[in-house]
C-alpha positions as CSV (number, residue, x, y, z in Angstrom):
1,M,-12.7,-23.4,3.2
2,K,-15.0,-25.4,0.8
3,Q,-13.6,-25.6,-2.8
4,T,-17.0,-24.5,-4.2
5,I,-16.7,-21.2,-2.2
6,L,-13.1,-20.6,-3.3
7,E,-14.1,-21.1,-6.9
8,K,-17.1,-18.8,-6.6
9,Y,-15.4,-15.9,-5.1
10,N,-11.9,-16.2,-6.4
11,V,-12.9,-13.8,-9.4
12,P,-11.2,-10.5,-10.3
13,V,-12.1,-7.7,-8.0
14,P,-10.3,-4.3,-6.9
15,R,-7.8,-4.4,-4.2
16,Y,-9.3,-1.2,-2.8
17,T,-6.1,0.5,-1.7
18,S,-7.9,3.5,-2.9
19,Y,-11.6,4.2,-4.0
20,P,-12.1,4.5,-6.7
21,P,-9.2,2.3,-7.9
22,A,-6.4,4.0,-9.9
23,N,-7.6,2.5,-13.2
24,H,-10.6,4.9,-13.1
25,F,-8.2,8.0,-13.1
26,T,-8.8,10.2,-16.2
27,D,-6.4,12.3,-18.2
28,S,-9.0,15.2,-18.1
29,F,-7.7,16.0,-14.6
30,T,-5.2,18.8,-14.9
31,S,-2.6,20.5,-12.9
32,A,-5.1,23.2,-12.2
33,D,-7.5,20.6,-10.6
34,Y,-4.6,19.4,-8.4
35,E,-3.9,23.0,-7.3
36,A,-7.6,23.3,-6.4
37,A,-7.6,20.1,-4.6
38,I,-4.4,21.2,-2.6
39,A,-6.3,24.3,-1.5
40,V,-9.4,22.4,-0.2
41,S,-7.0,19.9,1.6
42,N,-5.5,22.6,3.7
43,H,-9.0,22.9,5.4
44,A,-10.0,19.2,5.3
45,K,-9.8,16.3,7.8
46,P,-7.5,14.7,8.6
47,N,-5.4,17.9,8.6
48,H,-2.0,16.2,9.1
49,I,0.5,16.0,6.2
50,S,1.8,12.7,4.6
51,F,4.5,12.8,2.1
52,Y,5.3,10.1,-0.4
53,L,8.4,10.1,-2.5
54,H,8.7,7.6,-5.5
55,M,12.1,6.4,-6.3
56,P,11.6,4.6,-9.8
57,F,15.0,3.0,-10.3
58,C,15.9,-0.6,-9.8
59,R,19.3,-2.2,-10.4
60,S,17.4,-5.2,-11.9
61,L,13.7,-5.7,-12.4
62,C,12.0,-8.6,-10.7
63,H,9.8,-10.7,-13.1
64,Y,6.8,-10.5,-10.7
65,C,6.8,-6.7,-10.1
66,G,3.7,-4.6,-10.7
67,C,5.3,-1.5,-9.4
68,N,6.2,1.6,-11.4
69,A,9.9,0.7,-11.7
70,Y,12.5,1.4,-14.2
71,A,16.1,0.2,-14.9
72,M,18.7,2.2,-13.3
73,Q,19.8,5.2,-15.3
74,K,23.2,6.8,-15.7
75,P,24.4,8.8,-12.6
76,E,23.7,12.2,-14.3
77,M,20.1,11.1,-15.0
78,V,19.6,10.0,-11.4
79,E,20.9,13.4,-10.2
80,K,18.6,15.2,-12.5
81,Y,15.7,13.2,-11.1
82,I,16.6,14.0,-7.5
83,S,17.0,17.7,-8.4
84,A,13.4,17.5,-10.0
85,L,12.1,15.9,-6.7
86,H,13.3,18.9,-4.8
87,A,11.9,21.4,-7.3
88,E,8.5,19.7,-7.1
89,I,8.6,19.6,-3.3
90,D,9.1,23.4,-3.5
91,L,6.2,23.8,-5.9
92,V,3.8,22.0,-3.5
93,I,4.8,23.1,-0.1
94,K,4.5,26.7,-0.7
95,K,0.8,25.9,-1.4
96,L,0.4,24.1,2.1
97,D,-0.5,25.9,5.3
98,S,2.8,26.1,7.2
99,H,1.1,25.5,10.5
100,R,0.2,22.0,9.5
101,K,2.3,19.1,10.8
102,I,3.9,16.1,9.1
103,A,2.6,12.7,10.4
104,Q,4.3,10.5,7.9
105,I,7.1,10.3,5.2
106,H,7.3,7.3,3.1
107,Y,9.8,6.2,0.3
108,G,8.6,3.7,-2.2
109,G,9.6,2.5,-5.6
110,G,11.2,1.0,-7.6
111,T,14.0,0.5,-5.1
112,P,14.6,3.5,-2.9
113,T,17.7,1.8,-1.5
114,A,19.2,1.7,-4.9
115,M,19.8,5.5,-4.4
116,P,22.9,7.1,-3.0
117,S,21.9,7.6,0.8
118,R,23.0,11.2,0.7
119,Y,20.2,11.9,-1.9
120,I,17.6,10.5,0.5
121,R,19.1,12.2,3.5
122,E,18.8,15.6,1.7
123,L,15.3,14.9,0.6
124,N,14.2,14.4,4.3
125,E,16.0,17.5,5.4
126,H,14.1,19.4,2.8
127,L,10.8,18.2,4.0
128,L,11.4,18.2,7.8
129,S,12.8,21.8,7.6
130,A,9.5,23.1,6.1
131,F,7.0,21.8,8.7
132,D,6.9,20.7,12.3
133,C,6.1,17.1,13.0
134,I,3.5,15.5,15.2
135,E,5.0,13.4,18.2
136,Q,6.8,10.3,16.8
137,P,5.9,10.7,13.2
138,E,6.5,7.7,11.0
139,I,9.5,8.1,8.6
140,A,9.6,4.8,6.5
141,I,11.4,3.5,3.7
142,E,11.0,0.3,1.5
143,C,14.2,-1.6,1.3
144,H,15.8,-4.1,-1.1
145,P,18.4,-5.8,1.2
146,G,20.2,-7.2,-1.9
147,Y,22.4,-4.1,-2.3
148,A,22.8,-2.5,1.2
149,D,26.0,-2.9,3.3
150,E,26.3,-2.1,7.0
151,A,27.5,1.4,6.3
152,Y,24.5,2.1,4.1
153,W,21.9,0.9,6.7
154,Q,23.7,3.2,9.2
155,E,23.3,6.2,6.9
156,L,19.7,5.6,6.5
157,L,19.3,5.5,10.3
158,E,21.2,8.8,10.6
159,A,19.0,10.3,7.9
160,G,16.0,10.0,10.3
161,F,14.2,6.7,9.3
162,N,12.5,5.0,12.2
163,R,10.7,2.2,10.2
164,F,12.3,-0.1,7.6
165,S,10.3,-2.5,5.4
166,L,12.6,-5.2,4.2
167,G,11.5,-6.7,0.8
168,I,12.6,-10.3,1.5
169,Q,9.8,-11.9,-0.6
170,D,11.2,-15.5,0.0
171,F,14.1,-17.1,1.9
172,D,14.4,-19.8,-0.7
173,E,17.1,-18.6,-3.1
174,K,15.9,-20.8,-5.9
175,V,12.6,-18.9,-5.8
176,L,14.5,-15.6,-5.8
177,K,16.7,-16.7,-8.8
178,T,13.6,-17.7,-10.8
179,V,11.9,-14.3,-10.4
180,N,15.1,-12.4,-10.8
181,R,15.5,-11.0,-7.4
182,K,18.8,-10.7,-5.6
183,P,19.0,-12.3,-2.1
184,S,20.1,-10.1,0.8
185,L,23.7,-8.9,0.8
186,L,24.0,-9.3,4.5
187,P,22.7,-12.0,6.8
188,V,19.1,-10.7,7.6
189,D,19.7,-11.3,11.3
190,Q,22.6,-8.9,11.1
191,I,20.4,-6.2,9.5
192,F,17.8,-6.7,12.2
193,H,20.3,-6.4,14.9
194,Q,21.8,-3.1,13.5
195,L,18.4,-1.5,13.0
196,K,16.6,-2.8,16.2
197,S,19.6,-1.8,18.3
198,Q,19.2,1.8,17.3
199,G,15.4,2.0,18.0
200,A,14.0,1.4,14.6
201,K,11.0,-0.7,13.8
202,V,11.5,-3.4,11.2
203,N,8.8,-4.8,8.9
204,M,9.4,-7.9,6.6
205,D,7.5,-8.3,3.3
206,F,6.8,-11.5,1.5
207,I,5.1,-12.7,-1.7
208,Y,3.1,-16.0,-2.0
209,G,2.1,-17.6,-5.2
210,L,5.4,-17.5,-7.1
211,P,6.9,-20.3,-9.1
212,L,8.5,-23.1,-7.2
213,Q,6.8,-22.0,-3.9
214,T,4.6,-24.6,-2.2
215,A,2.5,-24.4,1.0
216,D,5.3,-26.3,2.9
217,S,8.2,-24.2,1.5
218,F,6.3,-20.8,2.3
219,E,5.5,-22.0,5.7
220,Q,9.3,-22.5,6.3
221,T,10.1,-19.1,5.1
222,I,7.5,-17.7,7.4
223,R,9.0,-19.6,10.3
224,K,12.4,-18.1,9.6
225,A,10.8,-14.7,9.6
226,V,9.1,-15.2,12.9
227,A,12.3,-16.3,14.5
228,L,13.7,-12.9,13.9
229,S,10.6,-11.3,15.5
230,P,9.8,-8.5,13.0
231,D,7.5,-5.7,14.3
232,R,5.1,-6.3,11.2
233,L,5.0,-8.9,8.6
234,V,3.2,-8.9,5.3
235,T,2.3,-11.6,3.1
236,F,1.3,-10.2,-0.3
237,S,-0.7,-12.3,-2.7
238,Y,1.2,-12.3,-6.0
239,A,-1.1,-10.5,-8.6
240,H,-0.6,-12.0,-12.0
241,I,-1.8,-9.4,-14.5
242,P,0.4,-10.0,-17.7
243,T,-1.9,-8.0,-19.9
244,I,-0.7,-5.0,-18.0
245,Y,2.9,-6.1,-16.8
246,K,4.3,-8.0,-19.7
247,R,7.4,-9.2,-17.9
248,Q,5.1,-11.4,-15.7
249,L,4.8,-13.7,-18.8
250,I,8.3,-15.1,-17.8
251,L,6.7,-16.6,-14.7
252,E,4.1,-18.5,-16.7
253,K,7.0,-20.4,-18.4
254,A,8.3,-21.2,-15.0
255,G,4.9,-22.4,-13.8
256,L,2.6,-20.7,-11.2
257,P,1.0,-22.5,-8.4
258,I,-2.7,-23.2,-8.8
259,S,-5.3,-21.3,-6.6
260,D,-5.9,-24.1,-4.2
261,E,-2.1,-24.4,-3.4
262,K,-1.9,-20.5,-3.2
263,S,-4.7,-20.5,-0.8
264,C,-2.9,-23.2,1.4
265,M,0.2,-21.0,1.4
266,Y,-1.8,-18.1,3.0
267,A,-3.4,-20.5,5.5
268,A,-0.1,-22.1,6.5
269,A,1.6,-18.7,6.9
270,S,-1.4,-17.3,8.9
271,E,-1.3,-20.4,11.4
272,V,2.4,-20.0,12.0
273,L,2.0,-16.2,12.7
274,A,-1.0,-16.7,15.0
275,A,0.9,-19.3,16.9
276,A,3.8,-16.8,17.3
277,G,1.4,-14.3,18.7
278,Y,0.8,-12.0,15.7
279,E,-2.5,-10.4,15.1
280,R,-3.9,-10.2,11.5
281,I,-4.5,-6.5,10.1
282,G,-6.6,-6.4,6.8
283,L,-5.9,-9.0,4.1
284,D,-2.1,-9.4,4.5
285,H,-0.6,-7.6,7.4
286,F,0.4,-9.3,10.7
287,V,1.5,-7.3,13.8
288,K,2.3,-7.8,17.4
289,P,-0.4,-7.3,19.9
290,D,1.2,-4.0,21.3
291,D,1.4,-2.4,17.7
292,E,-0.7,0.8,17.4
293,L,-2.4,-0.8,14.1
294,Y,-3.9,-3.6,16.3
295,E,-5.2,-1.1,18.8
296,A,-6.7,0.9,16.0
297,L,-8.3,-2.2,14.6
298,T,-9.9,-3.2,17.9
299,N,-11.3,0.3,18.2
300,G,-12.6,0.2,14.7
301,R,-10.4,3.2,13.7
302,L,-8.0,1.5,11.3
303,H,-7.3,3.4,8.0
304,R,-5.0,2.8,5.0
305,N,-3.6,4.7,2.0
306,F,-1.4,3.7,-1.0
307,Q,1.5,3.2,1.3
308,G,-0.2,0.8,3.6
309,Y,-2.2,0.6,6.9
310,C,-2.2,3.6,9.3
311,T,-3.9,4.9,12.4
312,R,-5.8,8.1,12.8
313,R,-2.6,9.4,14.4
314,T,-0.4,9.0,11.4
315,T,-3.3,9.5,8.8
316,G,-2.9,12.6,6.7
317,Q,-3.6,14.1,3.3
318,V,-1.0,12.5,1.1
319,Y,1.0,14.6,-1.3
320,A,3.2,12.5,-3.6
321,F,6.4,13.5,-5.4
322,G,8.2,11.8,-8.2
323,V,7.1,10.0,-11.4
324,T,3.7,8.0,-11.1
325,G,3.4,9.3,-7.5
326,I,-0.3,9.5,-6.5
327,S,-1.6,12.1,-4.1
328,Q,-4.7,11.2,-2.0
329,L,-6.6,14.3,-0.8
330,S,-9.9,14.8,0.7
331,D,-11.8,15.1,-2.6
332,A,-9.2,14.1,-5.3
333,Y,-6.6,11.8,-6.4
334,C,-3.7,13.1,-8.6
335,Q,-1.1,11.0,-10.5
336,N,2.2,12.2,-11.8
337,T,3.5,11.5,-15.4
338,K,5.1,8.1,-15.8
339,S,7.8,9.4,-18.1
340,I,11.1,10.4,-16.2
341,A,12.1,12.8,-19.0
342,E,8.8,14.5,-19.1
343,Y,8.6,14.6,-15.3
344,I,12.2,16.3,-15.3
345,E,11.2,18.8,-18.0
346,R,7.8,19.8,-16.7
347,V,9.0,20.4,-13.2
348,G,12.0,22.4,-14.6
349,K,9.4,24.8,-16.1
350,G,7.7,25.1,-12.8
351,E,4.7,22.9,-13.7
352,L,3.2,20.4,-11.4
353,P,3.7,17.2,-13.6
354,V,0.1,15.9,-13.4
355,I,-0.8,13.3,-16.1
356,K,-4.3,12.1,-14.8
357,G,-6.4,12.0,-11.6
358,Y,-9.9,11.8,-10.3
359,K,-12.3,14.2,-8.6
360,L,-14.7,12.4,-6.2
361,N,-18.3,13.3,-6.1
362,R,-20.3,13.2,-2.8
363,T,-21.5,9.6,-3.5
364,E,-18.0,8.4,-4.3
365,Q,-16.7,10.0,-1.1
366,L,-19.4,8.1,1.0
367,T,-18.5,4.9,-0.9
368,R,-14.8,5.4,-0.1
369,E,-15.6,5.8,3.6
370,V,-17.8,2.5,3.5
371,I,-15.3,0.5,1.8
372,E,-12.2,1.6,3.6
373,T,-13.9,1.0,7.0
374,L,-14.9,-2.5,5.8
375,M,-11.5,-3.3,4.2
376,C,-9.6,-2.1,7.2
377,N,-11.7,-3.1,10.2
378,Y,-13.8,-6.0,8.8
379,C,-17.0,-4.5,10.1
380,I,-19.3,-1.6,9.6
381,D,-21.3,0.0,12.4
382,W,-23.9,1.6,10.1
383,W,-25.2,4.1,12.8
384,G,-21.7,5.1,14.0
385,L,-20.5,5.6,10.4
386,A,-23.6,7.5,9.4
387,D,-23.2,9.7,12.4
388,H,-19.6,10.3,11.5
389,L,-20.6,11.2,7.9
390,S,-23.6,13.3,9.1
391,I,-26.0,11.5,6.9
392,P,-29.1,9.2,7.8
393,V,-28.3,5.4,7.7
394,Q,-30.8,4.6,4.9
395,E,-29.7,7.4,2.7
396,L,-26.1,6.1,3.2
397,K,-27.0,2.6,2.2
398,Q,-29.0,3.9,-0.8
399,S,-26.0,6.0,-2.0
400,I,-23.7,3.1,-2.3
401,G,-26.3,0.6,-3.8
402,Y,-26.4,-1.6,-0.7
403,D,-28.4,-4.7,-1.3
404,D,-29.8,-7.0,1.3
405,V,-30.5,-9.9,-1.1
406,R,-26.8,-9.8,-1.9
407,M,-25.8,-9.7,1.7
408,K,-28.0,-12.6,2.5
409,E,-26.1,-14.7,-0.2
410,F,-22.7,-13.7,1.6
411,E,-24.1,-14.9,4.8
412,V,-25.4,-18.1,3.5
413,D,-21.9,-18.7,2.0
414,G,-20.3,-18.0,5.5
415,L,-18.6,-14.9,4.5
416,I,-20.4,-12.3,6.6
417,E,-22.9,-11.7,9.6
418,F,-25.2,-8.8,9.2
419,S,-28.3,-7.1,10.4
420,S,-29.8,-3.6,9.7
421,D,-27.3,-2.2,12.2
422,Y,-24.1,-3.8,11.4
423,L,-22.0,-5.7,8.7
424,K,-19.1,-8.1,10.0
425,I,-16.9,-10.1,7.9
426,T,-16.3,-13.7,9.4
427,T,-13.0,-15.1,10.0
428,E,-13.6,-17.5,7.1
429,G,-14.6,-14.7,4.9
430,R,-11.7,-12.3,5.4
431,L,-10.0,-13.8,2.3
432,F,-12.9,-12.4,0.2
433,V,-13.5,-9.0,2.0
434,R,-12.8,-7.5,-1.5
435,N,-15.8,-9.3,-3.0
436,V,-18.0,-7.9,-0.1
437,A,-16.7,-4.5,-0.7
438,A,-17.2,-4.7,-4.5
439,S,-20.9,-5.5,-4.0
440,M,-21.3,-1.9,-2.5
441,D,-19.4,-0.4,-5.5
442,V,-21.7,1.2,-8.1
443,L,-18.7,1.5,-10.4
444,M,-18.3,-2.3,-10.5
445,K,-21.6,-2.6,-12.5
446,N,-20.9,-3.4,-16.0
447,T,-17.2,-2.4,-15.6
448,D,-14.6,-3.2,-18.3
449,K,-11.7,-2.6,-15.8
450,V,-9.1,-5.3,-15.3
451,F,-8.5,-6.6,-11.7
452,S,-6.6,-9.4,-10.0
453,K,-8.1,-12.3,-8.1
454,P,-8.3,-12.4,-4.3
455,V,-6.4,-15.7,-4.2
């Protein structure tokens, strides 16, 4: 990619894991608003249920982390938190239509695997006892392999998990030490054998753009990963936003790679993965050709939520539990309080612990469909999407502020191909799909919100 194009488009834009992005949420959104949104969601599409549970505790905090994570508390506080999770689950599930089915359960953090496994098993049992499941639901957990021994992995398998995301980040222990992340307790190939031999799917997560990383070193890390043949592999671009996450300032002292070197890391990783037969999904996911995500992509039916990419089969209204958890419903987002003490207190009083949220108007719902379609599938069939939304094509484009002149500029720069009927991101333009999406986002005009750069 030409350096001038990289410089032109490597500007802060939303990641669009949701639309509108979470920094548009407002504290005027209340628990009553969430209850109303839940009622609407019972009759909305998709009708399946997705549950997200946030485990906020970490045994140590990685310097790069932009997640809602907290230092591990005393055992009695952890137990109170788990009890509050069960109480919040009871508050929400009684408002859900009992005939609906679970398509997905996902544990994130923080570090879910920092928790005693019995707590996680009991939470799964609570949810799974309340509803039937679709055939082959996805029961997934994000894992830090630095603390889990063989017995712990086995306990998670017995708790019902069928997909494990291993947060490796880098195989270079010098990089891990610099960013304050503990390397895997067990050899990673041993973990793979244990999980795969019992039928589980295994993902591996990596971060590029960290101190001490180079294009060559990151390529070697990805080669080691490919040798293990994970079902899915993710290469996250490190988002440096020290104005929001103060601990990231530590990494500036260690020295961060320049944008050009970071771009080379991504390119090197992509080449290795392509040569190994992996297909690229979205900005940062790579999957095997027989993965249902790739089938969804080829059919233009790929989706995503805050937990990652999903198919129509596993797509559901997302109900989140725990501190900072964000529920994603048909016409609203709702986020829980960030305070663990407040969360425990409010749930203990029988209150939904809402701190802020966002109710989408009709235009924003249309924009969400357009941006999600583009971000996931790299293309938009305007007539097909308009038919799906029951709206004329021209009205759809007008609603989102579509601009032919702006599209022509993207086309000249090699980022897209387009006509009145379709919009397609080129292979070279995929790195900047966020920029193209942002051009159709009226909320980006004169915004004062803070975002990360694509590279």
